[in-house]
C-alpha positions as MATLAB code, in Angstrom:
seq = 'MTGASASAADYKTGSRAPKSGHEHGRTPAAHEVAWTGEGVRETPGKTAGPSTVQAFLKLLARSLQHFHTYPPTSPLCVAAVTACQSSLAAVPGIERLLFVVEPRDLRAGEARIGANTVIEFELARRLHSARVSTIEIDRAASIRDLSRFCEDVAAHRSVESALTLAEILAEHGVDRIVLTMAHRPEVLHIGAPSEERSQVLADERERRDSVSIVSGPSIHLYPPDTGWIRTDPGVDLGSVTLPDLAILVDDPTTLATMLLRLADDDPSGAAATPATALERKFNDVTKLFGALEPRLARVMFAKLAGAVLALDTNRRRRLLQTTVLPGLLDGEPGGNVLQDFPDVDLADALSLLLDVETAAPELLATALDRLALPDARRAAMAGLLEERVRAHLAERASGPGGDSALDERTRQLIRVSSGTSSSFEEFCAYDLAIDDGTAEAIARVGPAFLDTDLVSARLECALQLVQLEPSPVLVERLLRPVMEMLGELDRARRFDDVTALLMRLADLAKDLHSPRPDVADSIVSALAGYFDSARIGQLLAMYEADGSQRAAATAIVSAVGVGLATPFVERLKSVERPTLERSLMQLMSEHSAMLAPGLVKHVGEGIPAATAVVVRVLGFAGAGYEKAIESQLAHSDDAVVREAVRALARIGTAEAASVVGALVRQGGPKTQAPAEEALWHFPAEQAHAQMLELLQDRDFVMNQPASVARLLDRAGRAGDRALDPALTGLVPLRFRFWSPALRRVGARAHALLQHR';
ca = [
      95.573   48.857 -114.442;
      93.791   50.853 -117.323;
      95.213   52.068 -120.510;
      93.617   55.832 -121.598;
      94.675   58.957 -121.817;
      94.550   60.092 -117.912;
      95.226   62.992 -115.900;
      95.235   62.381 -112.054;
      95.422   66.178 -110.203;
      93.360   64.595 -107.190;
      92.194   61.294 -105.674;
      88.718   60.186 -106.556;
      85.923   60.045 -104.019;
      84.532   56.783 -105.597;
      85.967   53.417 -104.266;
      87.914   52.344 -106.936;
      88.814   54.449 -110.312;
      86.591   53.695 -113.273;
      87.433   51.124 -115.714;
      87.434   53.558 -118.941;
      88.130   57.010 -120.100;
      84.198   57.871 -120.559;
      83.659   56.729 -116.734;
      87.078   59.046 -115.476;
      86.045   61.232 -112.339;
      82.252   59.428 -111.879;
      81.492   58.173 -108.724;
      80.048   54.635 -108.500;
      76.636   53.916 -108.167;
      76.628   52.048 -104.274;
      78.114   55.684 -103.168;
      75.177   57.605 -104.587;
      73.115   57.110 -101.146;
      70.208   59.711 -100.498;
      68.930   59.758  -96.608;
      67.534   56.044  -97.237;
      69.371   55.100 -100.360;
      71.302   51.848 -101.019;
      73.485   50.841  -97.922;
      71.450   52.443  -95.513;
      68.900   50.808  -93.389;
      65.610   52.651  -92.673;
      63.478   52.210  -89.761;
      59.742   52.961  -89.790;
      58.414   56.245  -89.360;
      59.661   59.494  -90.479;
      62.826   59.862  -92.548;
      65.909   61.871  -91.827;
      65.772   65.508  -93.785;
      68.632   67.412  -95.021;
      67.742   69.988  -91.737;
      68.308   67.342  -89.013;
      71.054   65.707  -90.571;
      72.811   69.184  -91.341;
      72.368   70.323  -87.909;
      74.145   66.927  -86.643;
      77.353   67.380  -88.856;
      77.539   70.915  -87.749;
      77.598   69.849  -84.062;
      80.084   67.576  -85.388;
      82.224   70.114  -86.787;
      82.371   72.267  -83.873;
      83.294   69.044  -81.570;
      86.364   68.363  -84.545;
      87.187   71.967  -83.837;
      87.261   72.446  -80.167;
      89.235   68.813  -79.972;
      91.707   70.538  -82.335;
      92.032   73.563  -79.633;
      91.437   72.105  -76.224;
      92.648   68.889  -74.589;
      90.452   65.939  -74.857;
      89.433   66.257  -71.684;
      88.348   69.273  -71.758;
      84.681   70.434  -70.198;
      83.799   72.185  -73.968;
      84.960   68.857  -75.370;
      83.049   66.506  -73.334;
      80.093   69.072  -73.944;
      80.374   69.566  -77.275;
      80.404   65.415  -77.817;
      77.387   65.018  -75.522;
      75.396   67.526  -77.602;
      76.613   65.719  -80.963;
      75.644   62.637  -80.080;
      71.857   64.042  -78.617;
      71.687   65.357  -82.318;
      72.780   61.924  -83.924;
      70.326   59.972  -81.874;
      67.641   62.081  -82.733;
      67.949   61.451  -86.294;
      64.828   59.830  -87.355;
      63.910   57.168  -89.954;
      67.799   56.043  -90.761;
      69.857   53.251  -88.821;
      73.295   54.633  -90.476;
      74.281   57.840  -92.460;
      76.743   57.610  -95.471;
      78.285   60.160  -96.724;
      81.013   60.651  -99.552;
      83.486   63.002  -98.831;
      84.396   65.613 -101.331;
      87.217   68.806 -101.590;
      84.725   71.393  -99.919;
      81.560   69.687  -98.408;
      79.873   66.370  -97.817;
      77.568   64.581 -100.338;
      74.787   61.777  -99.505;
      73.060   61.098 -102.757;
      72.478   64.191 -105.024;
      72.498   66.635 -101.861;
      75.684   68.418 -100.988;
      76.116   69.584  -97.327;
      78.393   72.030  -95.441;
      80.074   74.379  -98.276;
      81.314   77.632  -96.656;
      80.384   76.349  -93.500;
      82.057   74.892  -90.729;
      80.799   71.501  -92.034;
      83.748   72.360  -94.669;
      86.663   74.182  -92.961;
      86.619   71.608  -89.770;
      84.717   68.295  -91.118;
      85.282   67.942  -94.871;
      88.780   69.523  -95.071;
      90.256   67.547  -92.316;
      88.689   64.288  -94.008;
      89.517   65.199  -97.346;
      93.242   65.746  -96.180;
      93.460   62.437  -94.577;
      92.265   60.914  -97.927;
      88.938   59.674  -96.759;
      86.746   58.788  -99.303;
      83.193   57.964  -97.471;
      82.473   58.322  -93.544;
      79.579   55.662  -92.428;
      78.167   56.733  -89.409;
      76.079   54.528  -87.147;
      73.184   56.177  -85.020;
      74.345   53.916  -81.954;
      77.309   55.661  -82.133;
      78.137   56.329  -78.381;
      79.752   59.624  -76.780;
      83.052   57.529  -76.708;
      82.945   56.641  -80.670;
      82.395   60.435  -80.993;
      85.224   61.562  -78.852;
      87.634   59.087  -80.304;
      86.773   60.223  -84.050;
      87.331   63.692  -83.024;
      90.601   63.206  -81.106;
      91.901   61.257  -84.067;
      91.095   63.525  -86.705;
      92.003   66.074  -85.119;
      95.743   64.811  -84.523;
      96.050   63.056  -87.686;
      98.717   64.155  -90.199;
      98.632   61.970  -93.205;
     102.121   62.779  -94.388;
     103.402   61.696  -91.111;
     101.195   58.914  -90.131;
     102.597   55.259  -91.615;
      98.481   54.204  -90.786;
      95.409   55.795  -92.511;
      92.964   57.407  -89.980;
      90.634   53.958  -90.630;
      93.178   51.949  -88.928;
      93.819   54.299  -86.584;
      90.002   54.295  -85.623;
      89.730   50.508  -85.535;
      92.623   50.402  -83.555;
      90.842   52.464  -81.039;
      87.613   50.074  -80.963;
      85.731   52.310  -82.688;
      83.260   50.335  -84.948;
      80.019   52.444  -85.357;
      82.431   54.945  -87.108;
      83.673   53.198  -90.583;
      85.685   55.410  -93.004;
      86.838   54.157  -96.227;
      89.887   55.329  -97.612;
      90.082   56.972 -100.884;
      92.059   55.260 -104.055;
      94.369   57.445 -105.589;
      95.673   55.274 -108.806;
      99.265   56.091 -109.794;
      99.376   57.730 -113.301;
     102.156   56.287 -115.433;
     103.326   57.792 -118.491;
     103.936   55.634 -121.129;
     104.216   58.110 -124.235;
     103.498   56.454 -127.949;
     104.952   52.799 -128.464;
     106.963   52.297 -131.202;
     105.619   50.249 -134.223;
     108.025   47.087 -133.452;
     107.175   47.272 -129.309;
     103.496   47.350 -130.388;
     103.374   44.289 -132.515;
     105.894   42.452 -130.042;
     102.803   42.897 -127.420;
     100.205   41.910 -129.808;
     102.384   38.911 -130.373;
     102.693   37.988 -126.522;
      98.876   39.072 -125.851;
      98.123   36.251 -128.639;
     100.177   33.984 -126.911;
      98.754   34.622 -123.786;
      95.324   34.026 -124.590;
      96.179   30.841 -126.476;
      97.397   29.091 -123.170;
      94.827   27.039 -121.109;
      94.421   28.837 -117.867;
      93.445   27.097 -114.984;
      89.893   28.605 -113.912;
      89.921   30.150 -110.394;
      90.244   33.294 -108.965;
      92.627   35.894 -110.317;
      95.862   36.484 -108.685;
      97.515   40.034 -108.596;
     100.977   41.501 -108.071;
      99.150   44.232 -107.225;
      95.659   45.468 -106.355;
      93.729   45.804 -109.417;
      93.173   49.285 -110.927;
      96.117   50.762 -109.132;
      97.549   52.727 -111.807;
      96.216   54.348 -114.871;
      98.440   54.589 -118.239;
      99.067   58.010 -120.034;
      99.860   57.288 -123.539;
      98.896   58.913 -127.064;
      94.981   59.398 -127.657;
      95.240   57.840 -130.702;
      96.728   54.520 -129.383;
      94.140   51.689 -128.165;
      96.028   49.693 -126.073;
      92.739   48.556 -123.671;
      93.612   47.041 -120.566;
      97.270   47.076 -119.630;
      98.647   43.914 -117.416;
     101.954   44.522 -115.660;
     103.366   41.888 -118.198;
     102.565   44.566 -120.905;
     103.486   47.157 -119.184;
     107.155   45.326 -119.045;
     107.013   45.445 -122.796;
     106.001   48.807 -123.127;
     108.612   50.425 -120.705;
     111.247   48.209 -122.127;
     113.621   49.484 -119.414;
     114.148   47.506 -116.052;
     115.264   50.518 -113.911;
     112.173   52.428 -115.340;
     109.792   49.339 -114.800;
     110.906   48.973 -111.305;
     110.426   52.668 -110.651;
     106.769   52.569 -111.762;
     106.334   48.977 -109.757;
     107.431   51.346 -106.353;
     105.060   54.130 -107.232;
     102.210   51.379 -107.438;
     102.996   49.781 -103.983;
     103.099   53.091 -102.380;
     104.655   51.313  -99.508;
     107.469   53.779  -99.006;
     107.494   54.618  -95.189;
     109.460   58.187  -95.853;
     107.448   59.223  -98.869;
     109.961   60.573 -100.579;
     110.311   59.812 -104.042;
     112.815   56.842 -104.292;
     116.092   56.762 -107.173;
     116.103   54.434 -109.659;
     118.869   52.575 -108.125;
     116.442   51.935 -105.061;
     113.537   51.173 -107.386;
     115.727   48.470 -108.763;
     117.004   47.182 -105.504;
     113.627   47.139 -103.793;
     111.786   45.564 -106.526;
     114.019   42.888 -108.170;
     112.213   40.446 -107.278;
     108.924   41.766 -109.101;
     110.583   43.053 -112.252;
     112.021   39.140 -112.468;
     108.936   37.953 -111.882;
     106.994   39.563 -114.811;
     110.055   38.839 -117.188;
     109.579   35.067 -116.290;
     106.153   35.425 -117.509;
     107.124   36.352 -121.094;
     107.398   34.325 -123.946;
     111.245   32.498 -123.071;
     112.945   34.357 -126.183;
     111.629   37.589 -124.985;
     112.437   36.759 -121.552;
     115.778   36.077 -122.455;
     116.072   39.503 -123.802;
     114.694   41.325 -121.117;
     116.924   39.719 -118.548;
     119.798   40.867 -120.502;
     118.843   44.471 -119.999;
     118.186   43.513 -116.230;
     121.467   42.302 -116.091;
     123.028   45.610 -117.353;
     121.259   47.278 -115.014;
     122.493   45.556 -112.338;
     125.745   45.731 -113.429;
     125.396   49.458 -113.989;
     124.781   50.082 -110.021;
     127.533   51.276 -107.842;
     129.613   48.283 -106.524;
     128.104   48.623 -102.951;
     124.705   48.488 -103.978;
     125.190   45.957 -106.349;
     127.181   43.604 -103.920;
     123.857   44.162 -101.228;
     121.436   43.033 -104.148;
     123.739   40.062 -105.061;
     123.945   39.038 -101.493;
     120.724   39.542 -100.260;
     118.498   38.669 -103.412;
     120.248   37.389 -106.547;
     122.526   34.883 -105.331;
     119.861   33.519 -102.804;
     117.130   33.441 -105.614;
     119.636   31.396 -107.860;
     120.305   29.014 -105.223;
     116.231   28.567 -104.619;
     115.539   28.174 -107.800;
     113.359   31.412 -108.565;
     113.466   33.639 -111.856;
     115.907   36.361 -110.493;
     119.064   34.160 -110.172;
     118.617   34.024 -114.483;
     120.104   37.401 -114.783;
     123.371   36.064 -113.706;
     123.622   33.796 -117.082;
     124.122   37.578 -118.739;
     126.613   38.566 -116.772;
     130.287   38.476 -118.093;
     132.791   35.632 -117.157;
     134.855   37.823 -114.991;
     131.359   39.590 -113.273;
     129.761   36.272 -112.776;
     132.893   34.862 -111.220;
     132.879   37.748 -108.835;
     128.896   37.693 -108.107;
     129.426   33.712 -107.470;
     132.513   34.191 -105.161;
     130.239   36.267 -102.711;
     129.212   33.104 -101.834;
     132.270   32.609 -100.060;
     131.159   34.663  -97.381;
     129.003   32.162  -95.893;
     130.797   30.412  -93.662;
     129.156   27.190  -93.404;
     129.378   24.677  -96.899;
     130.725   27.326  -98.879;
     131.996   25.038 -101.791;
     128.747   23.040 -102.020;
     127.244   26.443 -102.530;
     129.311   27.306 -105.327;
     128.497   23.907 -106.873;
     124.725   24.554 -106.654;
     124.959   27.868 -108.199;
     127.136   26.372 -111.196;
     124.354   23.488 -112.065;
     121.603   26.252 -111.432;
     122.915   28.582 -113.861;
     122.644   25.518 -116.669;
     125.840   27.454 -118.553;
     127.046   25.581 -121.713;
     130.318   23.311 -121.118;
     132.658   25.279 -122.729;
     131.640   28.327 -119.902;
     131.516   26.383 -117.384;
     134.936   24.939 -117.602;
     135.698   28.485 -118.051;
     133.920   29.699 -114.796;
     135.650   26.096 -113.082;
     138.898   28.167 -113.533;
     138.037   31.753 -112.708;
     136.379   30.459 -109.790;
     139.354   28.300 -108.624;
     141.429   31.710 -108.788;
     138.918   33.822 -106.778;
     138.843   30.942 -103.930;
     142.382   30.399 -103.685;
     142.810   34.709 -103.626;
     140.046   34.666 -100.833;
     141.980   31.867  -98.746;
     145.367   33.743  -99.378;
     143.842   36.512  -97.092;
     143.739   33.460  -94.453;
     145.929   30.653  -93.246;
     147.365   29.026  -96.231;
     146.703   25.487  -96.631;
     148.703   22.129  -97.661;
     150.319   22.564 -101.247;
     148.960   20.777 -103.892;
     145.451   20.333 -102.709;
     142.574   22.071 -104.658;
     141.231   25.296 -103.003;
     138.177   24.001 -102.815;
     139.082   20.673 -100.384;
     141.436   23.168  -98.289;
     138.518   25.100  -97.578;
     136.562   22.095  -96.980;
     139.125   21.078  -94.233;
     139.225   24.594  -92.414;
     135.571   23.875  -91.439;
     136.715   20.713  -89.289;
     139.024   22.281  -86.655;
     140.522   20.152  -83.681;
     142.112   22.069  -81.152;
     145.179   19.996  -79.432;
     145.884   22.503  -76.401;
     145.186   21.840  -72.570;
     142.098   20.119  -72.020;
     139.691   21.733  -69.752;
     138.465   20.226  -66.483;
     134.398   20.872  -65.482;
     134.943   20.024  -61.724;
     135.583   23.643  -60.357;
     132.213   23.958  -61.250;
     130.777   21.852  -58.299;
     132.236   24.491  -56.140;
     128.929   26.728  -57.133;
     127.101   24.097  -55.138;
     128.060   25.759  -52.171;
     125.929   29.222  -53.094;
     122.755   27.170  -52.427;
     122.335   27.137  -48.922;
     119.251   25.816  -46.574;
     116.884   28.485  -47.372;
     117.724   28.630  -51.087;
     117.199   24.894  -51.177;
     113.821   25.686  -49.272;
     112.626   28.048  -51.713;
     113.811   25.568  -54.695;
     111.411   22.951  -53.036;
     108.583   25.452  -52.522;
     108.565   25.800  -56.380;
     106.968   22.623  -57.306;
     104.093   22.642  -55.094;
     103.412   26.177  -55.021;
     102.270   25.356  -58.744;
     100.006   22.807  -57.648;
      98.285   24.780  -55.069;
      97.849   27.736  -57.134;
      94.218   28.746  -57.725;
      93.892   28.708  -61.298;
      90.680   29.930  -61.654;
      91.219   33.056  -59.636;
      94.824   33.297  -61.358;
      92.972   33.425  -64.592;
      90.444   35.866  -63.196;
      92.496   37.985  -62.371;
      94.712   38.429  -65.566;
      91.483   38.858  -67.151;
      90.039   41.502  -64.895;
      93.227   43.559  -65.341;
      92.709   43.204  -69.233;
      89.384   44.216  -69.206;
      90.569   47.529  -67.001;
      93.321   48.091  -69.688;
      91.267   47.587  -72.928;
      89.554   50.251  -74.680;
      87.726   48.533  -77.448;
      84.065   47.409  -75.876;
      84.558   44.552  -78.424;
      87.412   42.890  -77.293;
      86.118   43.751  -73.700;
      83.100   41.481  -74.270;
      85.368   38.676  -75.545;
      87.225   38.780  -72.186;
      84.567   38.719  -70.117;
      82.842   35.692  -71.552;
      85.469   33.691  -70.231;
      84.951   35.699  -66.618;
      81.331   35.137  -66.375;
      82.103   31.204  -66.842;
      84.928   31.375  -64.276;
      82.267   33.281  -62.109;
      79.949   30.347  -62.698;
      82.725   27.287  -61.552;
      83.231   29.795  -58.157;
      79.593   29.441  -57.660;
      79.301   25.973  -58.448;
      81.647   25.307  -55.853;
      79.865   27.380  -53.455;
      82.381   29.599  -53.147;
      79.844   32.250  -52.351;
      82.632   34.720  -50.393;
      84.408   34.875  -53.629;
      81.667   35.478  -55.997;
      80.499   38.550  -53.827;
      83.991   39.939  -53.706;
      84.233   39.205  -57.940;
      80.936   40.596  -58.177;
      81.843   43.841  -56.568;
      85.230   44.316  -58.094;
      83.279   44.397  -61.222;
      80.756   46.771  -60.394;
      83.387   48.709  -58.715;
      85.255   48.363  -62.163;
      82.179   49.539  -64.168;
      81.742   52.735  -62.056;
      85.415   53.787  -62.389;
      84.926   53.538  -65.947;
      81.673   55.197  -66.561;
      83.139   58.559  -67.503;
      86.682   57.748  -69.192;
      85.053   54.660  -71.297;
      81.274   54.459  -70.917;
      81.160   51.448  -74.006;
      83.413   49.617  -71.626;
      81.173   50.140  -68.717;
      78.020   49.185  -70.205;
      79.754   45.983  -71.181;
      80.321   45.256  -67.704;
      77.124   45.857  -66.702;
      75.657   44.140  -69.386;
      77.885   41.089  -68.627;
      76.644   41.056  -65.019;
      73.097   41.344  -65.933;
      73.523   38.233  -68.146;
      75.032   36.335  -65.632;
      72.047   36.388  -62.925;
      69.579   33.886  -64.790;
      66.430   33.003  -62.932;
      68.090   30.199  -61.067;
      70.821   32.740  -59.956;
      68.278   35.420  -58.886;
      66.601   32.254  -56.656;
      69.307   32.041  -55.209;
      70.247   35.275  -54.207;
      66.570   35.695  -53.108;
      66.870   32.658  -50.835;
      70.323   34.353  -49.274;
      67.835   37.284  -48.425;
      64.980   35.800  -46.813;
      67.568   34.008  -44.632;
      69.403   35.695  -41.653;
      72.519   37.001  -40.610;
      75.348   37.178  -43.001;
      73.686   35.461  -45.761;
      71.220   38.101  -45.721;
      73.915   40.845  -45.771;
      75.978   38.763  -48.591;
      73.146   39.326  -50.691;
      72.515   42.780  -50.204;
      75.675   43.468  -50.847;
      75.741   41.669  -54.073;
      72.610   43.623  -54.917;
      74.340   46.810  -54.034;
      77.696   45.944  -56.473;
      75.892   45.060  -59.497;
      73.336   47.606  -59.190;
      71.315   48.743  -62.219;
      72.364   45.503  -63.875;
      70.099   43.323  -62.091;
      67.148   45.493  -63.257;
      66.430   43.104  -66.149;
      66.806   39.930  -64.545;
      64.609   41.159  -61.763;
      62.030   42.018  -63.933;
      62.456   38.095  -65.635;
      61.808   36.976  -62.479;
      59.067   38.639  -61.547;
      57.332   37.576  -64.869;
      57.661   33.897  -63.464;
      57.275   33.875  -59.626;
      57.511   30.321  -58.225;
      56.234   31.068  -54.900;
      54.472   34.126  -53.027;
      57.388   34.566  -50.501;
      59.799   35.097  -53.178;
      57.697   37.868  -54.767;
      57.593   39.399  -51.528;
      61.104   38.892  -51.126;
      61.677   40.618  -54.753;
      59.668   43.356  -54.117;
      61.178   44.195  -50.484;
      64.527   43.776  -51.952;
      64.271   45.894  -55.240;
      62.279   48.919  -52.823;
      65.259   48.928  -50.750;
      67.882   49.166  -53.870;
      64.882   51.048  -55.881;
      66.979   54.339  -56.819;
      70.270   52.358  -58.016;
      67.700   49.825  -59.809;
      65.193   52.215  -61.259;
      67.434   53.693  -63.868;
      67.357   50.000  -65.535;
      63.767   49.255  -64.467;
      62.371   52.692  -66.710;
      62.694   50.403  -69.993;
      60.673   47.471  -68.282;
      57.405   49.388  -67.346;
      54.650   47.729  -69.262;
      56.148   44.694  -69.574;
      54.851   40.749  -68.298;
      51.973   40.179  -66.156;
      50.104   42.765  -64.383;
      51.373   41.832  -61.088;
      55.274   42.706  -62.557;
      54.222   45.736  -64.145;
      52.732   47.083  -60.519;
      55.740   45.943  -58.593;
      58.214   47.513  -61.181;
      55.962   51.008  -60.672;
      56.323   50.714  -56.677;
      59.750   50.631  -57.114;
      60.047   53.693  -59.116;
      57.587   55.504  -56.858;
      60.324   54.656  -53.975;
      63.064   55.613  -56.528;
      61.698   59.096  -56.371;
      61.860   62.381  -58.498;
      62.514   61.928  -61.827;
      60.475   58.745  -63.174;
      56.896   60.602  -63.160;
      56.426   59.961  -66.906;
      57.283   56.531  -66.561;
      54.784   55.931  -63.932;
      52.097   58.138  -65.637;
      52.190   56.125  -68.834;
      50.858   52.916  -66.958;
      47.537   55.541  -65.469;
      45.678   54.022  -68.297;
      46.511   50.298  -67.633;
      43.708   47.815  -68.069;
      44.714   46.098  -64.489;
      43.032   48.212  -61.553;
      45.954   46.830  -59.404;
      48.386   48.642  -61.447;
      46.234   51.907  -61.914;
      46.390   52.113  -58.116;
      49.831   51.141  -57.763;
      50.931   53.999  -60.135;
      48.511   56.910  -58.409;
      50.266   55.797  -55.026;
      53.636   55.758  -56.652;
      53.130   59.552  -57.829;
      52.103   60.470  -54.161;
      54.734   59.007  -53.002;
      57.144   61.022  -55.076;
      55.576   64.131  -54.021;
      56.935   66.263  -56.642;
      54.779   69.592  -58.420;
      54.804   66.804  -61.573;
      53.378   64.336  -60.141;
      50.509   66.306  -58.249;
      49.625   67.862  -61.533;
      49.155   64.268  -62.866;
      47.239   63.070  -60.128;
      45.013   66.741  -60.284;
      44.546   65.856  -63.655;
      43.325   62.473  -62.820;
      40.447   63.930  -60.261;
      39.702   66.419  -63.172;
      38.958   63.842  -65.663;
      36.735   61.659  -63.472;
      37.563   58.329  -64.889;
      35.672   55.380  -63.094;
      39.011   53.712  -61.706;
      40.991   56.506  -61.286;
      38.582   59.101  -59.650;
      38.679   57.595  -56.308;
      42.534   56.548  -55.906;
      43.338   59.990  -57.437;
      41.347   61.929  -55.199;
      42.598   59.581  -51.936;
      46.170   60.145  -53.483;
      45.933   63.771  -53.964;
      45.796   64.707  -49.749;
      49.130   62.006  -49.341;
      50.941   64.671  -51.041;
      53.034   67.377  -49.110;
      50.667   70.094  -47.925;
      51.629   72.831  -50.446;
      51.081   70.641  -53.622;
      47.757   69.505  -52.620;
      46.550   72.526  -51.559;
      47.502   74.191  -55.143;
      46.079   71.268  -56.596;
      43.207   71.449  -54.541;
      42.749   75.099  -55.530;
      43.052   74.787  -59.065;
      40.416   72.152  -59.125;
      37.873   74.156  -57.013;
      38.249   77.076  -59.450;
      37.913   75.149  -62.591;
      33.860   75.493  -63.402;
      33.975   72.914  -65.824;
      35.015   70.452  -63.397;
      32.392   71.965  -60.866;
      29.262   71.621  -62.898;
      30.424   68.177  -64.285;
      31.477   66.526  -61.048;
      29.618   68.094  -58.092;
      29.797   64.879  -56.193;
      33.793   64.395  -56.449;
      33.735   68.532  -55.354;
      31.434   67.774  -52.206;
      34.249   65.093  -50.885;
      37.067   67.606  -51.637;
      35.377   70.176  -49.603;
      35.218   67.602  -46.869;
      38.641   66.962  -46.700;
      39.191   70.956  -47.154;
      37.103   71.395  -43.974;
      39.086   68.647  -41.988;
      42.516   70.388  -43.392;
      41.030   73.744  -42.297;
      43.365   75.801  -45.362;
      42.173   79.654  -45.349;
      43.840   79.688  -49.166;
      40.907   78.129  -50.283;
      38.713   80.739  -49.242;
      38.558   82.549  -52.716;
      37.385   79.738  -54.482;
      34.953   78.610  -51.903;
      33.872   82.190  -52.239;
      33.271   81.283  -55.789;
      31.299   78.018  -54.920;
      28.439   79.866  -52.453;
      26.064   80.806  -55.423;
      25.823   77.620  -56.146;
      23.343   76.865  -53.009;
      20.836   78.767  -55.017;
      20.765   76.289  -57.915;
      17.367   74.677  -56.567;
      16.949   73.297  -59.971;
      20.548   70.931  -59.170;
      20.467   69.346  -55.895;
      23.975   68.271  -56.024;
      25.297   71.538  -57.392;
      23.244   73.009  -54.254;
      25.058   71.114  -51.830;
      28.515   71.938  -53.088;
      27.469   75.626  -52.632;
      25.770   75.050  -49.194;
      29.154   73.070  -47.832;
      31.349   76.171  -49.074;
      29.216   78.787  -47.820;
      29.356   76.409  -44.028;
      32.582   76.465  -44.464;
      33.244   80.089  -44.777;
      30.708   80.829  -41.726;
      33.125   78.296  -39.537;
      36.137   80.534  -40.129;
];
């Protein structure tokens, strides 16, 4: 808590309130982050500029607008979040984006983004209204993270919600978008303290400074810097502690009201009355008074006693029963307030202990001892309490005359009934309700526990939790024991159960791919981690066998799907024998379409033989993988290059044909012959289109006449009349006597036209 002349019209965008009036309103340096500033990790290459970041923020604001207008499952919301995630992933050079939330824009370092745009109206204002100070977005944030963020921000109402927006996101498992809630210190009006009070404060501070304090971390009753004090500018109070505040305020009810404001724990959000504040913060007030110098504390407790007595009857009774009297019995400072009660009020307060049905006399005696009253006052209190106890007992049954009320109360706690004794023999008749069927069912309970398959039961429980849990972090924790139990089934050679469980996990990943893609990715990653080299070897051995084992291996691959791509590639890098390599290549080729999305990221890894197999499988997968295959045409190994050319021909699309045609045109020593051969394995339409383009390329014809001649030979066997315009352009080359190779090209073109 800081003493200064302060005003707090709005909360600050820094992480904490400043320490002095000169720094008031300034954001701490830790939050002054440029595109690559403190708290943001860079990656090599280009750094993000304002344009790319602003484009992402606009898409995020548009997504918020859609989520505010349409349900989260609307195609408009899905499309908006997808575009937003793509824009975020395209931001170069920064792993995390950090923005300070201002009322009308977002700030990154000195750059302000979004004023008078959709960023202000849909993003900045909503976050500022939710009391968000900073927002940090990881570039790896998924579509689910962004969707959950937009949904929670659009639905959040800061006044109605008991949780902050940051807490709601954390509960929903969003850890790649981190919100820091704004700190809004309370401003407490003190005014100008009198000279006497200032002197008391100075003496108390001097006493505290002279007391030796054990070294260690500070213990705060409230978070530090929670409040500011508004006082006279001419008064230099410095930093004000809570005991200092108790001296400056000099009124227990006002102090309790201030403490309630500092705690900010009123769930209704409404302003509490002074009586309510005193009732709720009574213990905190007594702790502060107890920390003062004993004589000063005695004065403060006397004022607190007056404040308690000023409460209405019901509220005072409730405070005494729930807080003051239990504190007195436990030896807490709050019990000291009773010492300043008048005798009659003190007797009434202590007599409330008679409502406790167990050991009430002992409680009264203990309470009197804890008060440490002078002998004369204790004797007077004993008489008053005797009257209260007798009056309390008079409302109930009266005891034998001549006994003290305390003894009578003690005897009432022990009651012996002399009525008719009860017989429990009649309960034996309930045994007749247990017939033979019931007895058999009861007898089966014990063996049923022993016969329970604990592994299967635990797996069933874990899978149901995985299906319900929205947080991918918690799902990963749940999947770790699932994979361990799956290994137990594998070691027990329960292959049918293993296959069934793998298929169930794979089906679960497919079902969750759309609603919870992060959870689905976690399941796929767990499946990939389960299949190490040894288990892949077992799978291939099953595939090499015939009958049911081969069918089981195929079923496992079909169930796990793309999750096996990485384990298969790792196996290719360390093949033990050629037969396994052939089996693995055949198995991957049969499931190429399913494995291809996971194989793309492994293209070019490992030994050339492994790369050749991956390229071959991508060729079987079909269209969509031309770029990945094309990247291996420059590989140093000839076998990989030949396999890449054949894979392009196997795909047979126009894009693949264009790549092969470019290889023919380049005329590289390693790619020329395979490319020419592969060109004729394309569909006729694609092959003839590339042939026509090559024959009409004069640079290609003049520089590589031998290749043109081979193409003309294949074209002659095909008999395609669509090539006639290109052949006509080649005929004049037969008169180039100084170039025998070109002369042969022209002669061959002329001959083909003559035989049409």
